[in-house]
N, C-alpha and C positions, 0 to 999 in steps of 0.2 A: 794780256788778259782780255777776255771777251766782255761784252756788255750785255745787259738785258735785251737791248734791241737786236743784237745778233741772235740770241736765243729765240726771240719772238719770230724773227725772219725764218729761222730754220724749223720752228714748230709749224709755221704756215707752209713752208716748203714740204715738210714731212706729210702733212695732211693732203696737200695737193697731189703729191706723187703717189701716195697710197690710193687715193681715189682713182687716179689714172690707171694704176696697175690692176686694181681690183675690178674696175669697169672693163678693162681689156680682157682680163682672165674670165670674167663672167660669161663671155661669149663662147668659151670653150666648154666641151663636155667635161664632167667631173673626172672621168678616167684620164683625160688628157692632162688635166691639172695635177693629177696624182701619179702619172707615169714617171718613172725614174729616167732622167735625161742627161745624166752625167754631171749635174751641178754639184757643188760642194755638199749640199744637203739632199741631193737626189732630184726631187721634184719641185715644181712651182709651189704646190700646196705645203710641202714640208718646209720649204724655205720661208714662206710667209708665216707659217706657224712659229718657226724659230725666231723670226724677226719680231713678232708680237711678244713672245716670251722674253726676249732680250730687252725690249723696251720696258716691259713690266719689271724685270729684274733691276735694270738701271734706275728706273724711277723709284723703286722701293728704297734704293740707296740714296738717291739724290733728293727725293721729295717726301720720303716716308710713306708712300702708297703701299698697299698690301703686296706682299711677295707673291709671285705666280704660283699656281698649284704644282706645276711640273718643277721638279727639284734639280734637274740636270739638263745639259744640252741635248743629250740623247732623248730624254722624255719630251723635250720641247717640240720635237718634230711631228708629234702626233697628238698634241693636246686637243685640237679641234678637228675631228674627222669630218664634220658636216660643214660644207662650204658656207652656207648662209650664217651659221653661228660664228665661224671664223671672221667673216666679213663684218658682221654686226659688232663683234668685240673689237675689231680693228678701228671701226668708226668711233665707238665709245671711248677707246683708250686714246685715240688721237685727240679727243676732246679733253681728256685728263692732261695730256702733255701741253696742249694749248693753254688750258687754265693755269697750269703751273708756270708756264712761260710768262703769261700776262701778269702774274703776281710777283715776279722776281724783282729783286733790287740788286744794286751792285754788291752790297754786302753779302747777299746769298751766294755769290760766285767767288767770294774770297775764302781764303783758308784751305785747309786740307780735308779730305774725306778718308777715313780708315774703314775698311770692310774686309770680309773674308771672301776670297775668290775660290769658288768651287772648281773652276776650270783648272787651276794650278794648285789647289788645296793649301793655300797659305794666306796670311794676312797681308793686305796691301795698303799703301798710303800714297795718295796722289793729290795734287791741287784740284780743287773742285771744278774750276773752269776747264781744266784739261779733260776731266771726265764728262762734262757736258758736251764738249767738242766731240769726244769719242762716241757718245750716244748718237749724235747726228751723223757722224762719219760711218759708224756701223750700219745705220739704216741705209745710207746711200750705197754702201758696198753691196749689201745683199739685194737691195732693190735693183741695182745694176744687173745682177745675175738673173733676177726674175724678168727684167725688161728684155734681156737677150733671149731667154727661152720663149717669151711671148712673141717676140719678133720672128723668131725661127718658125713659130707655129702660124704665122700670118696675122696675129693680133696686132692692133695698132695703139699702143699706149701714147699718151701725150709726149711732147718734147720734154726734156729734163732740165733745160737751162733756166736758172733763176730769173734772168731778165724777161722771160716769156711767161712767168707765173701770172695768171690773171689778177689784176689789181695791184701788182707789185709796186708800181710807181705812185699809187694813191694811198698806200698804207700809212697809218698813223705812226708806225714804228720807224 
């Protein structure tokens, strides 16, 4: 089982890496961010849209936050057409994730969670702590895809290794 400190570390990592990717992507023209480049969700912009949507979906299950407006993976790809709106919502929602992580207790990570998966259209039940790990693993997976696309375009995101996260060795966590 994971601990609240684990969740706090990964919430910090999530925020740091999102800031890095969005800052690197900001230097690109909008059409470059939206161009289909062979990634799983096509473009940088669509992948970042999906990632925000998935975080909102998982947090609605894990923390009771509002469900996202888009109701399917396909709809998630175009939720925010405007880059500035997407970036602003990403920053806001990273704050939601961090606030949730800061308030977690060991008991919050115990037990099971039951939910309906729209992706496979059936009810699921898994240990809460495993689903929290999935939240952060899913983020890392899709950010890796975006990092690769940005690098191919000459953008320079930060390194991705946790030991190099600013302030990591001084965190209260």
